[in-house]
Structures are given as C-alpha cells and as structure tokens.
C-alpha positions, -999 to 999 in steps of 0.1 A, spaced: 0 0 0 30 23 5 46 42 -24 80 42 -7 106 19 -25 125 -3 -1 159 0 -18 158 38 -19 150 39 19 179 15 27 204 34 6 194 66 23 198 51 57 232 37 49 243 71 37 232 89 69 238 62 95 269 77 111 257 112 113 224 100 129 244 81 156 266 110 163 236 132 168 219 107 191 250 103 212 252 141 215 216 141 229 223 113 253 251 133 268 225 157 283 215 143 317 178 152 314 168 135 347 134 150 355 132 134 390 162 153 403 157 191 407 194 197 402 190 186 366 161 209 357 183 230 335 195 198 317 159 188 310 154 223 295 186 219 275 174 185 262 141 201 250 161 229 233 184 204 217 155 183 203 136 214 190 167 225 171 171 191 155 135 189 145 138 223 128 169 209 110 149 178 100 124 201 82 95 205 106 81 240 98 65 243 133 86 235 163 79 248 198 89 243 234 57 240 256 62 250 292 44 233 320 44 238 357 72 212 357 95 202 328 91 215 292 76 194 264 85 197 227 58 200 199 65 198 162 42 197 132 48 191 95 16 194 74 12 172 44 6 189 10 -25 167 7 -54 183 25 -72 149 27 -42 133 44 -48 118 79 -32 134 109 -8 113 130 5 124 164 37 106 176 43 106 214 76 100 233 96 116 261 130 132 264 136 129 301 155 99 315 159 79 347 186 88 372 220 71 366 253 71 383 285 51 379 282 36 414 249 20 404 269 -6 384 275 12 351 305 -1 332 310 33 316 298 69 322 260 67 318 260 101 301 290 95 278 275 70 253 297 44 238 292 20 208 303 -16 214 294 -49 197 266 -33 177 250 -16 207 249 20 219 252 22 257 239 53 276 210 64 297 181 71 274 195 51 245 163 30 244 141 48 269 132 70 252 156 92 232 166 66 207 130 57 199 120 94 196 150 103 175 145 75 149 115 94 137 137 123 124 157 100 101 126 80 92 107 110 79 137 122 59 141 88 43 104 88 35 108 121 17 140 112 -1 127 79 -13 94 93 -26 105 127 -39 80 144 -16 86 178 -1 62 171 28 51 138 45 23 118 32 4 124 65 0 155 86 28 146 110 29 159 146 54 150 174 47 155 211 77 147 233 72 153 270 97 160 297 82 144 328 73 108 319 100 94 342 84 114 370 49 101 365 38 127 339 22 149 366 13 178 342 8 158 310 -30 154 310 -34 191 318 -11 200 288 -31 177 265 -64 192 276 -51 227 271 -36 220 237 -62 195 225 -70 214 194 -33 216 183 -27 179 192 -58 167 174 -51 136 154 -68 107 136 -42 83 152 -17 85 180 15 65 178 35 59 210 72 52 205 80 44 241 76 7 240 93 -25 229 92 -58 212 91 -94 225 128 -101 216 156 -95 191 143 -124 170 106 -119 174 94 -85 162 60 -76 177 35 -47 179 19 -39 213 -19 -35 210 -28 -22 245 -18 -11 280 -35 -16 313 -48 13 333 -42 20 370 -59 30 402 -39 31 434 -47 41 469 -36 41 505 -59 30 533 -52 41 569 -64 24 601 -63 44 633 -72 28 667 -59 38 701 -45 73 704 -10 58 711 6 24 711 -6 5 742 5 -25 762 -7 -57 746 -8 -75 780 -30 -49 796 -52 -41 766 -46 -67 739 -77 -88 731 -100 -62 746 -95 -33 721 -95 -32 683 -61 -36 667 -55 -15 635 -28 -39 622 -52 -68 625 -79 -48 607 -54 -40 579 -45 -77 577 -82 -88 575 -89 -63 547 -59 -75 527 -69 -112 533 -104 -104 519 -92 -88 487 -91 -121 467 -111 -152 468 -97 -188 466 -96 -186 428 -75 -154 428 -103 -131 417 -108 -97 432 -137 -97 456 -147 -60 452 -183 -61 440 -186 -48 405 -149 -49 398 -152 -70 367 -182 -52 352 -176 -43 316 -142 -61 313 -134 -68 277 -128 -106 275 -101 -121 253 -113 -135 220 -102 -169 208 -82 -152 181 -63 -131 207 -56 -162 227 -42 -179 197 -20 -149 189 -6 -149 225 1 -186 221 23 -180 190 48 -161 211 79 -182 222 71 -178 259 93 -197 283 77 -196 317 107 -209 335 128 -181 320 101 -156 328 102 -168 365 139 -163 366 135 -128 353 108 -122 379 131 -136 407 101 -157 417 98 -194 425 62 -199 413 34 -183 393 1 -172 408 -30 -153 400 -65 -158 386 -72 -195 382 -76 -210 348 -55 -184 329 -21 -184 314 6 -161 326 5 -139 296 -33 -136 299 -29 -126 336 -4 -98 330 -18 -85 297 -55 -89 296 -69 -93 331 -74 -67 359 -55 -72 391 -53 -60 427 -19 -60 444 -7 -51 479 22 -27 474 29 -21 510 15 -29 544 27 -16 578 18 -8 614 32 -12 648 68 -19 659 92 -26 630 126 -27 649 147 -56 661 134 -79 688 99 -77 702 78 -48 715 45 -61 728 21 -34 719 -13 -28 703 -3 -3 676 -21 29 673 -22 28 635 -16 8 604 -18 13 566 -21 -6 533 -11 6 499 -31 -11 470 -29 -8 432 -54 -21 407 -43 -27 371 -73 -22 348 -82 -35 313 -104 -22 285 -139 -17 297 -129 -5 332 -129 31 343 -105 41 371 -130 66 386 -156 38 388 -130 15 404 -121 41 430 -158 43 439 -162 5 442 -130 1 462 -140 29 486 -174 14 492 -159 -21 496 -133 -9 522 -159 12 540 -181 -19 543 -153 -37 560 -146 -10 586 -144 -23 621 -159 -6 653 -133 15 671 -111 18 639 -111 51 621 -105 42 584 -95 66 557 -87 61 520 -69 83 495 -64 77 457 -37 90 434 -46 101 399 -58 72 379 -48 60 344 -72 46 318 -65 14 299 -61 15 261 -66 -12 236 -64 -11 198 -87 -35 179 -67 -60 158 -86 -51 126 -80 -13 129 -66 -1 96 -40 21 113 -27 -10 132 -25 -29 100 -4 -1 85 20 -4 114 22 -42 110 28 -39 72 55 -13 76 73 -33 103 69 -65 82 87 -48 53 115 -35 76 121 -68 94 113 -91 65 92 -115 86 58 -119 103 49 -94 130 32 -108 161 12 -91 188 17 -84 224 1 -62 251 18 -43 279 10 -51 316 20 -17 328 4 17 325 14 50 310 3 84 297 -8 70 264 -43 66 278 -45 103 284 -40 110 247 -67 84 238 -91 98 264 -87 135 256 -81 134 219 -105 106 212 -80 89 188 -69 53 188 -35 47 203 -9 25 185 25 14 197 56 14 176 88 5 194 120 -15 187 134 -19 222 139 -54 237 140 -67 273 178 -68 274 180 -31 268 178 -26 305 153 3 309 158 21 342 188 -2 350 226 2 348 242 -2 313 210 7 294 216 2 257 199 0 223 206 -26 196 217 -5 166 203 -30 140 169 -28 156 171 10 160 175 13 122 147 -12 117 126 14 136 138 41 112 130 20 82 95 12 96 86 48 99 100 55 64 74 31 50 47 39 75 36 73 65 28 64 29 10 33 39 -10 50 66 -20 79 43 -35 54 18 -52 33 46 -67 63 64 -71 88 36 -100 111 43 -129 114 18 -129 149 2 
C-alpha cells in the first residue's frame, strides 16, 4: 500500500547512519533527569536540543511547551495533501537517574558503541526511539521525492514521563486542538525479543490508593489491653486477606463489570509467542506463578485486571519484640485495569468495599492517586494494520502481537483526543530500561527508522479522508 521503495530507503539510511548516531550520542550526553531538581536546567537543555534538531529535519512548526514542571516539545509538518490523515507521535525526552556507582561499566552520560549496541542512559528509553522518527521522515521524503510527509505529522515529546507525567494530561487538555489527530503512535515501548518482532496493542490502566487504620491514640501494652480493644494492624490484615477469593479473583463487588474478555483469536496470537515460563520466572526472581485461576501467565499480565498489595505496615518494626497494640496501620493497594474499566468507577467501588469492612473502634481513611485509563487497539483497525505492514517490510518477517501489563500516559492521549493509540517500538527486554548499562541494539534502531519511512505512505493510503 505504501509508495515508498525499499531500496531507496535503505540506501538513504546507509548514507546517513553515522551522522544520525553522532547526533543521538550528543543528545544522550544531556542528563535530562526529570526526577532530580538539580537537573532541571538539563531537562530544559534537552528540550532545546530536540527542538533544534526537529527544525533541521524540516518541521516548519517547532515549539517548546512550558508546563508547571519540565518542558515538552511539539512539532508539526503538514502534508501537501489536504485529505491526508493526521498522526501524532508521542515520546519523552527525560530519563531515569543514573550514576557510575549504580553498576554502570561506563559513564551513563557518555555514550559508547560496542558490539553493535549503543550504551547510555536514554538510548532505548526513550531518546533513541524518539530520534529514529527524524531520520525516518527524511528517508520517507528522499525515497518518494515528496517535499512534505504523506500524512499531517505531529510530534509531542514530554519532559516528565519518568516522574509520572504529573502535568501531562493538563497539557493535552489545554492543547487538545493543536494535538488533534486521527491516530496516536506511541514510540515508548518495545518488542518481544531481538528475533521476534512484535506490535503492542494495549496497555492496562491503573488505580492506586492508601488505606489508613487508626485505633488507640497511642501504642498501648498488649498484655494490659490486647484482646480487649480493636487492633489497627489486625484490621489491615483482615482487609488484605479479603481482597481475593480462593480462585485469585478480586472480591470487590462490580470490579469485573464491563471487562473486555479475550477472544479466541487473541488467545491464539498470544500462544504464537515463544514464551518460556521458567525463564520468565527467573527474570521475575520468583519461584512460582500465581493469580487468577484458569488463565495463562500472559493472559494474567496483559489482559486481566488485578489487585496488588504494594505495602503494608503498622506497629513496631525494629529488632526484637515490643508487645504493643499499635495505634495505626496502613495498606497501599494498586489495581491494574483493562479495556472496559474506568479508574473513577473502580475508585468508587473500592472505597465502598473498604468502608463496608470498617471495624468498630477503627477510624478508616482512603486516598487515591490520579488514575490512568486502559487503552486497547482492535486488531482489525486499519492504522494498526499499517504499522504491521511497515514493520513487516523492515524486518522481513511476520509481525506478532503483544500487550503491555504496565500503564502510561498514552491513555490520556486516547481519552482527551478521542483517537486510537498504536504502539511502535523496537526496544527489547535486554536493553535494561531504568537499569545500569542501558543500551539499544543498533540494527533494531535502524529497523525502527526503516519502519517509519514506510509507514507514512501506507497510513496515508489506509486512512485517507474522503474529500
């Protein structure tokens, strides 16, 4: 469906490979750590650097968007076809903290290329995967003779993703008209492995809370008062114990209402992946699997909602014993959500469930953090099929499908803009996101470039608006 010749694209990439890698290394040298206030100027410098490179690439509109936190970068390149669809590409330019003493073999902010890999903080998460779009669109133009992309192309690169995107939704709401798109592509994701290229079709949402339990006004002697007054730590333990039934299902009434069930086709696609449960357990540093009965591990982490105890505490925590009835206790819970669930509704249900388990003499409180909606792209969506075709051309093999068990700001784009979210990433598990010695496989990085070079023509044809 694309009008972009493969040989022309590959020739262009060969000619510009070294300069592209030099530029990427230059960007990785900027320690844009959004979580550390002392690097606020570096995050700003990273945004300035990217904006300058996007102008050099040819984007006629490039702007730094200030937020109450770190700046984002927005760029736009209209197609010369007024009926062309609009695509918004999302990524982030901030990175996780990194220091040599964490276990890095080299300076995390002085990138090195070794054995076909580039090492450095942000190489995969997410500067490398943002930057491949710059070379990809240039290759698209060079190979087709166009002076503008086949789609109306927009880029939104935020600066606070590694800090939880605290101002991202507000920015999207404020700039919804400018960010409007027919399709959103998230390039902050990965593939199954180096030898199994995949496209992610969805991410789970998130609701998380802290529940507090207050009993006596101070810790009191368990011999004098124990067994005769309510114990907040016991109340916390009872609530946690009641969270799941014997089959591993969440007991909050209404929790599963509206959940989008897996189809047989989706189950078959999951089964095509070379999943090694023993290896997965080694990665998880766990000795056994667990969860909702009757489901595979991949189904549990990709397609089912969950409730997890993230923390529990109360009473004496030091060495030895201290025989008290503690005055307070707390539990931190998180709920991963799937398509068909609304975090606001889940907050209401959990609040009602917890209140219904409150015990006399225990003052119970609950507070939720901002929730994240799940997102899911139908397998037959024409834009998803464009991504699959473009990746298939670049990799020269069948593209399979995954989902992501975690959560991210992509759902805000889907929710506010009302556009389907697709995922296009080339990172692999060994890249070590957030870990020492983060790297990106250069062959895969250029497969990402090649994919985007094919994608815009294919997507323009697949989604072309009617005049």
